[in-house]
TORDRENPA-640247 format. One record per residue: x, y, z of N, C-alpha, C in turn. Coordinates in steps of 0.02 Angstrom, whole numbers, plus 50000, padded with zeros to 5 digits. Example, Ala and Ser with C-alpha at 12.3 -4.5 7.8 and 13.67 -1.06 7.14 Angstrom:
<atoms>
506604971650390506154977550390506604983550390 506424988850354506844994750357506455000250394 
</atoms>
This chain:
<atoms>
496895074450857497115081350868496765085850817 496445091050841496115095650796496625099650757 496495100550693496965104150651496605109650612 496945115150602496675120250558496825118350486 496395120050438496545118450368497205121450348 497645117450317498315119750303498335125650256 497855125850209497845131450162497755138150197 497445137950256497325144150293497845145250349 498315140650355498805141150410499315146550395 499545150150446500065155150437500745151850425 501245156050411501905153450398502195150050460 502605144950448502985142150504503455147450532 503575147250597503995152350628504655149550654 504775143050645505405140050667505485133250634 506115131150628506255124250607506685121050661 506495115050680506905110950726507215105550683 507865105750678508235101250633508545095550673 508225089750671508495083850705509035080550661 509565078150692510125075550653510535081150622 510625086550659510925092650632511665092050617 511995087050646512715086150633512835080850580 512305078150551512365072850502512515075550432 512645070850386512855072650318512325076650281 511685074550285511155078050249511095085250273 511115086350337511055093150364511645097450342 512235094650344512845098550328512875100150253 512715095350211512785096450138512205100250108 511595099150134511005101550100510575106350141 510405104450201509875108050238510115114750264 510685114850299510925121150326511115126150271 511475123950218511585128650162510935131050130 510445126750124509805128750094509465134150136 509485133450201509185138450245509555145150239 510225144750234510605150950226510405154550161 510365150750106510205153850041509485156550040 509035153350075508355156050081508375162750118 508795163050169508865169350206509175174650161 509665172650121510005177450076509515180350026 509025176350005508515178649957507925182049990 507965182950056507425186350092506795182150097 506855175550097506275171150096506115167950164 506545169050213506375166550280505965171750317 505425169650350504995174450386505385178250439 505155184250454505455188350506505415184550573 505975184150607505995180750671506045173250667 506095170350607506125163150598506745160250633 506645155150674507195152150712507425145650680 508075144250685508355137950662508665134450723 508295129750752508525126150811508795119350789 509435118350795509755112050776509845107650838 509765101150827509855096550883510145090050859 510565087150901510865080550889511155078250955 511435072250955511715069651018512425072351031 512745075050980513435077650988513445083351038 513905082951085513965088051137514335094151109 513945099151089514225105251061513895111251095 514275116551103513975122851125513655126251065 513235131251077512945134951022513485138250980 513975141251012514505144750975514895139950932 515035134050958515415129050919515005126850858 514355126050867513935124050811513905129650758 513825135850780513805141450733514465141850694 515025140650727515675140650692515695135050640 515405129250656515395123650608514975125550547 514415128850558513985130850502514355135650457 514715140450486515085145150445515615141550403 515955136650431516455132850394516135128950337 515535126250350515175122650298515025127250239 514795133250254514625138050201515245140650165 515785141750202516405144150172516705139050123 516555132650134516815127350091516435126750026 515875130250020515475129849959515755134749906 515585133549842515855137949790515545144949790 514945145749818514615152249817514945156949868 514945163349852515205168349898514705169349955 514955169950016514535170950074514535178350092 513935181250096513855188250112513885189050188 514335193150212514425193950285513805196850318 513455201250283512845204050312512295198850319 512215194750268511725189350271511925184350325 512575182750328512805178050379512665180650450 512775187050461512645189850528511915188950547 511465190050498510745189150511510575181750522 510865177450480510725170250485511005167350550 511595169550570511905166950631511475168350692 511135174050692510695175750748510105171050753 509915168050697509345163450697509545156650727 510195155050724510435148350741510465147150816 510275141050835510345138850904510485131350902 510765128750956510925121550958510795118751027 510495112751028510375109151091510595101951081 511035099451125511225092451124510735088451166 510405083551136509915079651174509755073251137 509435068651173509155062651143508415063951131 508255065651069507575067851054507075062151052 507305055951060506835050351062506525049451131 506785053051180506515052751249506135059051264 505575058651301505185064651317505595070051350 506055068151395506455073251429506935076651381 507165072851330507595075851279507215080951237 506615079051215506205083751177506015089751219 505895088651284505715094151328506275099251334 506905096951326507475101551330507475106551273 507115104951219507075109551162506595115251175 506115114051218505555118751226505775125851245 506225126751294506425133651311506735137451253 507045133751207507375136951150506875138851095 506255136751102505725138551054505225143251086 505435146551139504985151151174504725156451125 504075157051121503765161851076503575158851009 503815152850994503655149550931503035145150941 502525146250900501905142250905501795137850843 502205138950791502105135350728502765132350703 503095128250743503725125450721503635119950668 504135119050626504165113350581504745109050602 504625102550606505125097750629505395093950569 506045094150557506355090550502506755084750531 506545078650515506875072750542507405070150494 508005072850498508565070450458508935064950497 508545059850515508795054350557508525047850528 508715042350558508485035750534507725035250541 507385032750489506655031850494506435027350551 506895023050575506715018650632506595022750695 506815029050696506725033350754506125038050748 505795038150690505255042950678504715042450731 504475036350744503925035450791504105037750860 504705036150883504915037950951504995045450959 505265048750907505335056050910504655059350911 504195056950870503515059850869503165059050936 503245053150966502945052051032503245056751084 503905057851080504235062451127504005069551116 503905071551053503655078251039502955079251067 502545074051062501865074451090501885074951166 502305070751197502345070651270502605077151298 503045080551260503335086751285502905092851268 502375091851230501935097351211502185101451152 502705099151119502965102951061502555101750998 502235095950993501835094450934501155097850940 501125104050918500525108050924500075107150863 499485110050866499015109750810499265113450749 499765117850758500025121850703500705119350678 500975114150709501645111850690501605107150630 502165106650594502225102250536502835097950543 502835092150511503405087650516503615085350447 504275085150437504565083150373504935076550382 504775071650340505075065050344505505063850283 506125061650295506575059650241506455052350224 506565050550160506525043550140507135039850166 507115033250170506555028850151506065028150209 505425027850192504915026850242504725019450241 505085015550279504985008350280505415004850228 505394998150232505754993950184505274990250139 504644990050158504124986850118503454989750141 502904987250114502254990150131502104989550205 502244983750235502074982750305502474987450350 503124988050340503534992450383503374999750369 503205001350307503005008250291502375010250329 501905005650331501285007050369501435008050443 501895004250470502075004950541502345012050555 502805014250511503085020950520502545026250513 502135025650461501625030750448501105030950504 500935025150531500455025050587500745028250649 501395027150662501715030150721501735037750715 501905040250656501925047450645501215050250644 500745046550612500055048850607499685048950673 499945045450723499625045650789499735052350822 500225056250798500375062750827500195068450780 500325067550715500205072750666499685070550615 499205074950601498725073450548499085073250480 498785069750433499095068750368499255075350333 498825080350340498975086650306499535090650339 499805088050395500385091250427501025087250416 500975081850378501555077550367501825078750296 502465080450291502785081950226503325076750214 503165071850172503655066650154504055069150095 504695069850105505105073550057505465068850009 505475070649947505895067449896506255073149860 506905073849873507255079849849507265080349773 507155074849737507125075249664506565079949642 506025080249681505445084249662505565091649673 506115093349707506295100349715506725103049658 506935098649613507355100849557506945104949507 507255110149481506915114649434506645110849374 507025106049349506815102649288506205098349299 506125095449358505525091549373504915096049373 504985101849405504435106549405504305109249335 504845110149296504765112549228504415107449184 504465101049202504105095949165503345097149170 503125099249228502415100949237502225106749192 502655111949192502515117749149502545115849075 503025111649057503095109648987502465106048963 502205101649005501615097748985500975101848985 500875105749037500215108649049500165116149036 500725119349017500695126449000500805127648926 500855122148887500975122748815500475118248778 500165120948727499705116848687500085112048642 500735113148635501145109148589501185101848610 501295100548675501455093748695500855089548718 500395092448754499875088248785499475084148734 499285086848675498925082648627499345076748600 500005077148607500445071948583500675067148638 500475068548699500745065048758500325058748771 500365053848725499945047848732500225042348687 499865036648686500105030848649500025031448574 499705036748550499645037648478500295040248447 500675044048486501285047148459501925045348496 501875042948557502475041148596502605033648589 503215031948572503405024948563503585021648630 504005025048669504195022348734504505027948776 504615026548839504915031348886505495027848922 506045031348930506615028748969506735033349029 506855030449087507055034249146507685031049173 508225034949176508875032449199509105036549259 509305033049312509655036249368510305032449378 510845035249352511495032049353511965035649400 512335031849440512815034649487513495031449476 514025035449481514695032949472514985030149537 514765032849594515045030649656514775023749676 515155020349718514935013949744514565014749810 514445009249842514085009449906514555011449963 515185008849960515675010750010515465009150081 515535014050126515385012950196514635012850211 514235014350160513495014250170513215007150164 513635002150157513374995550142512904992750196 512984994250261512504991550309511784993650294 511695000050272511035002350251510844999350184 511315000050136511154998150067511014990750061 511354986650099511274979450093510564977250113 510234981450154509554979850174509044981950121 509214986950081508744989850034508884987849961 509494988749938509654987349868509374992749822 509554992149758509364997249709508614997949702 508244992349706507524992549696507184996849749 507354995749812507024999349866507335006149880 507985006849867508325013149882508175018549832 508125016849768508065021849716507425021349676 507245015349655506675014649610506015015949645 505955013749708505315014349744505105021649754 505585026149761505395033049775505555037749717 506205039049705506395043949654506105042149585 506225036049563506055034349494505305033749483 504945031149531504215030749524503905037749528 504205042249566503955049049567504045052449499 504635051449468504745054249401504265051149351 504155044649356503675041349312502975044349319 502785045749381502115048649393502045055449359 502555059649364502505066349333502485065849257 502815060849229502785059949156502095057349135 501815052749174501235048949151500565051449176 500545055849226499905057749256499465061649208 498825061349221498335065249184498375072649206 498145077249165498145084249186497715085249249 497995087949302497585089349361497115095149349 496595095549389496115101049381496435107849395 496915107949441497285114049459497915111949494 498285116749521498905115149556498815114249631 498195113349652498065111749721498415105149738 498725104549796499085098349813498665092149805 498025092449824497595086549819497495084549746 497415089449702497305088049631497905084549601 498505087349613499115084449584499235077449612 499185076649677499355070249707498825064949692 498205066949682497705062049661497885058949594 498125063049548498305060449482498915055849485 499385057349530499965052949538499765046149566 499305046149612499075039849641498735035549587 498365038749543498035034949489498545031349446 499115034549432499635031349393499905025149430 500055025949494500325020449532499835014549535 499205016049539498705010649540498625007349472 498865010749419498805007949352499415003849331 499935003749372500534999949355500364992549353 500564989249299500424982149292500854978249343 500534973849380500884970049431501354964949399 501924964049430502424959349405502234952149423 502354947549376502284940449389502974937249385 503004930749399503644927249393503904927549322 503474926949273503684927349203503944934349187 503624939549214503854946349204504554947349233 504664944349291505324945049323505874942449278 505744937049244506254933949202506324937549134 505774940049108505774942949041505804950549039 505604953849093505524961149092505924964549147 506424961149175506834964349226507514961049229 507984964549259508654961849269508924964849334 509264960549373509614962849433510364962249421 510754966749448511474966449439511844968549502 512474966549506512904968549562513604969849534 513884975749550514524977449520515104973549551 515564971749506516194968649526516744973749514 517364971849525517914976649517517944979049444 518184985149435518224987949368518564994749371 518444998749321518755005349316518205010549306 518185015649349517705021149343518095027749342 517975031749290518325038149282519075037449287 519335032049257520055030949255520365028249319 519955026649368520205024049432519925017149445 520335012849475520115006149492519585006549547 519075002449540518525002249589518424995149612 518334994349677518234987649705517514985349693 517404978849695516734976149688516344977049752 515684976349747515244977449805515394972449860 515494966049842515624961049894516284962249929 516764965249894517404967049926517284972649977 516884977649958516724983150004516354980550065 515904975850053515504973150108515894968150151 516354964650119516764959950157516544952850152 515984951450120515734944650111515204944550057 515054938650030514544938149976513854940450000 513474943149953512804945549968512374945149906 511734944349915511264943949859510924950549844 511194956149869510894962749858511064965349789 510574968149755510694970949689510924978249696 511424980049655511634987049650511414990049584 511084986049543510824988249478510144984949467 509674988749440509024985849423508764989249360 508514985349314508194987949254507544984149244 507014987849228506354984749221505974987849162 505564983849131505064986449086504414986949126 504134992949127503524994349165502964996249117 502384993349127501794994949085501254998249128 500935003249100500395006849134499745005049098 499305001849133498684999449103498125004649109 498155009649066497605014349060497555016648987 497065020648971496945022548901497515026548871 497815031048910498335035348883498955031448865 499145026548907499805023448900499785016148879 499215013448864499185006348844499645005148784 500085000248791500544998448737501185002348736 501275007248781501895011248783502325008648841 502885005348826503305002948882503715008548913 503785008348978504235012749015504825008449038 505425010449016506025006749035506395010649089 506475007549147506795010749204507445007049220 507975010849233508605007649255508955012249304 509275009149352509665012949402510225008549427 510785011549444511335007549468511905011649496 512325008149534512945010949561513525008849516 514065012749520514675011449482514555010849407 514155015449381514045015749309514525020849278 514575021349212515095025449181515025032949195 514415035349207514325042449218513755043749265 513775049549296513225051649340512695055049296 512095052149296511585054849252510885053049279 510455058049281509735056849293509375059849233 509005055649197508755057749132508085054349117 507645058149086507005055549061507015056448985 506875051048948506865051348876506165049648852 505845054248817505205053048785505335051748711 505295045548690505435043848622504785043548581 504725048148533504115048248491504165043048435 503605041448407503585036648352503855039948288 504125035948242504355038848179503765041048136 503905045348087503365047448042503105041148006 502455040847993502165034847963502405033447892 502625038647857502855037647788503345043147770 503905041347741504405046347720504295048347648 504285054847636504185057447568504855059447536 505415058147573506055061147552506485056547509 506255050547494506605046247448507235043047477 507615039647433508195035747455508755040047484 508815046247460509365050447483509335051747558 508725051847585508645053447656508405047547697 508405041547668508115035847704508495034147768 509145035447768509535034047829509605040147874 509345045847852509405052047891508825052947940 508255050247923507645051747960507665048448029 507625052548080507645050248150507005052548185 506695048248224506085050048260506235055548311 505755059948321505835065348371505935062348441 506315065948481506465063548548506515069548595 506205069048652506245074148705506665071248761 507215074648777507675072348829507675077348886 507505075048945507475079349005508025077149052 508545081349059509105079849103509005083349170 509065079449224509005082249291509675083349325 510155078949311510825079749337511315075849293 511935078049288512245083549325512025090449302 511805091149239511545097449215510795097049207 510465102649216509735102849207509585105849138 509275101749096509175103749027508575100048999 508225103048952507705099748914507865100848841 507905095348804508125095648734507645091848690 507405095148638506945092048591507315090948525 507345084748503507685083048441507195083548383 507345087948335506915089148277507295087748213 506925086048161507225084948096507245091548057 507795092548020507895098747983508255096947918 508165101247868508525100247805509265101547817 509685097047793510415098147797510605103847750 511065108147771511275113747727511595111147663 511545115047610511865113347548511385110247498 511655108447439511255105347386511595098847365 511195094247338511465087947313511035085647255 511335081447213510965078947155510465073647174 510555070547232510125064847250509475066747284 509365073247296508765075347330508915078247398 508395079847435508475083147500508785078447551 509295080947587509585077247643509335080347708 509275076247759509015078347823509535077547878 509445081347931509855080347990509445082048052 509615078948107509265080348170509625085948207 509245090548235509525096148272509165096748339 509545098248392509225098948458508975106048471 508385106548498508115112948522508165112648598 508605116948627508765116348698508395121548739 508165119248797507865123748847508295123648910 508945124548902509405124148959509265129649009 509135127649071509025132649123509665136549138 510235133049137510865136449153511025141749101 510925140149037511085145048985510565150648982 509935148848995509405153848990509445159049046 509685156949104509675161549161510365162949189 510885161549150511555162949175511675170449175 512095172549220512265179549226512545180949295 512725187249309513005188949374512525187149430 512775183649479512365181949537511945175749528 511915173049468511505167049457511865161049486 511495156249510511775150149538511265144549531 511515138549536511075132749534510815131449605 510165131649612509875130949679509925123649704 509955122949768509905116449800509165114549800 509005108349782508305106249778507935107249844 508285106549899507965107249965507725114449978 508005119349945507775126149955507035126749938 506845124249879506145124549858505695120849907 505925114949929505505110749972505435113650042 505985116250069505935119350135505475125450133 505525129450080505085135250074504355133150070 504225127550034503535125150029503265122850097 503685119750138503455117750205503305123950247 503735128950243503615135150280502935138050262 502755137650198502115140350174501545135350176 501685129150196501165124150200500925121450134 501345121850082501165119350015501435112350006 501005107350002501215100349999501205097349929 501155101549877501105099049809501685094449790 502295096249808502885092449789503085087249841 502635085549885502775080549936502335074349925 502515068949957502205062449943501685060849996 501075059549974500535057950020500585050650042 500265049050097500325042250125500085036950076 499525038050041499285032949995499745032149935 500115037449916500625036849864501175032049887 501415033149948501945028949975501725021649975 501115020449997500875013550004500765010249936 500515014049887500425011249820501095009549788 501585013949799502255012649772502555006349803 502485005749869502754999849903502374993549881 501734994049871501344988249851501604985549784 501754990049737502004987849672502714985149678 503154988649715503844986449723503874979849760 503464978849810503434972349844503274966749795 502834968249747502664963349697503264961549653 503674966549637504284965149598504754960849638 504864962549702505324958749744505074951549752 504424950749761504144943949767504224939949703 504134943249645504224939849581504954937749572 505414942049592506124940249589506264934049632 505974934049692506094928449737505794921949709 505184922249681504864916349652505264913649593 505564918149554505954916149496506674914249514 506854915149577507534913549599508064917749564 507914924249552508364928549514508904931549559 509514929149551510084931949586510384937649544 510714942449574511014947849535511554945249488 511554947849427512074946149378512664950949387 513274948449381513854952849390513944957649331 514184963649346514384968349294514994972149319 515454973549274516064977049293515924984249310 516214986649364516164993749381516404997849321 516025003049304516195007049246515825005149183 515424999849186515014997849129514294999949141 513864998849090513155000649096512724994949121 513004990849166512614985549195512724978949160 512394973649183512474967049153512184966849082 512414962149041512174961748972511414961248967 511104958149016510374957449014510004964049013 510334969449036510004976049034509904978348962 510374976648919510304978448848509794973948814 509814967448831509334962848802508614964648822 508544967348882507874969148906507514973948859 507874978948835507564983948791507624981848718 508154978048700508244976148631507744970948608 507434967348654506914962448635506344965948598 506234972248614505694975948582505954980348525 506574978848503506894982548448506974989948465 507164991148527507324997948550508014997748581 508265003548601508935003848631508965009548682 509385008548733509505013848782509845019748749 509695025648772510035031648748510655032548791 511235030548766511865030948803512355035548766 
</atoms>
């Protein structure tokens, strides 16, 4: 299919939201579209066509959207709502069939540049794309947005990508990872490449190690049929955590062109040291939560939620090494899990200690190495730990203390009308404008799966079953031993 260069493409003029009655659409996508409209960022005449199998009239769907917005903490402006409601439309259909997709066409009359958002199971991506092609909706100007997970391994990922790629060219495919829409992730790029302070220090000469934590307090619950097939490694580490690792570790791109940024991310993924059986035993740990207490409430174990024993991990921690000049010798410690003590997504850049202390015995226990902590959730904050003289005087000499220098987005921009944006707002706006910088290219997906498949194979060769950990704890004891072997510790 001939395509116009995306950089020269005009704005999208409609969004077709598949899976419009599902959880993702209700919690994230529809509110994001409303807030974009409230900020005047939706193009004039932009249509929001929702579709699902649920038999609803347009009026009933519009009423549902209003209830969704009213349930949010932000105030809803009646004038904005009146404008947004006029954009909304709904069609009940089976979009995996050509006749179902064809039923959408009359509702897009006048739209030549629609964007299709597939908030549905990835197993349906190929069939929906084929139906869009058969109905004539997949035009040379249309774009498609894919939610993760894209496959369960490299082979299945390729199957999905080939099915979608048979209809849409790569530059029209937007693989979304909502973590990349968070302000703090984007601010990491600004922090590194818009300041002369950090980039000269961003290497193995000054950085001791890096920690990336994605901790969740909730369990798997009713999601176990999906989760049991994927586990923590494939559900969280393969996409969110490796994307965060790429933004920390990538070389400075030539510019902010999507190709420049994504080329550097692919280089990082190709530099990841492949796991062996010995690595699986010495540099990783699998865990599965048992009954315990989270936030003062009793929590059931995963096998109880599932109803029978399973070998799926709900916790994974790994030491990852990047074999290139910048990061040689700097370990990256990654951990993620369900039913942990707190909800936290955090990147820790731990710098090396000063090579020699001039402050004598009085300050020997005070001196702490600098640390940069980037919090993505629940709060978005960047904090740099610096050493400072402790106030006061003493006979023993100068005393030191560590003080945080905070770049809190909430505190810096708080005020009337300020609010924390939904990550999807940024990403939806980028699709409308055809900017793919914060989206994942096909070779990125495949390189990530290639490395993750290697970890899974190493686990299987080593016969590593998940170790139990009590709900409300920080994972099995092996997670602490993993980092303590190198005389380091998790920042908890």
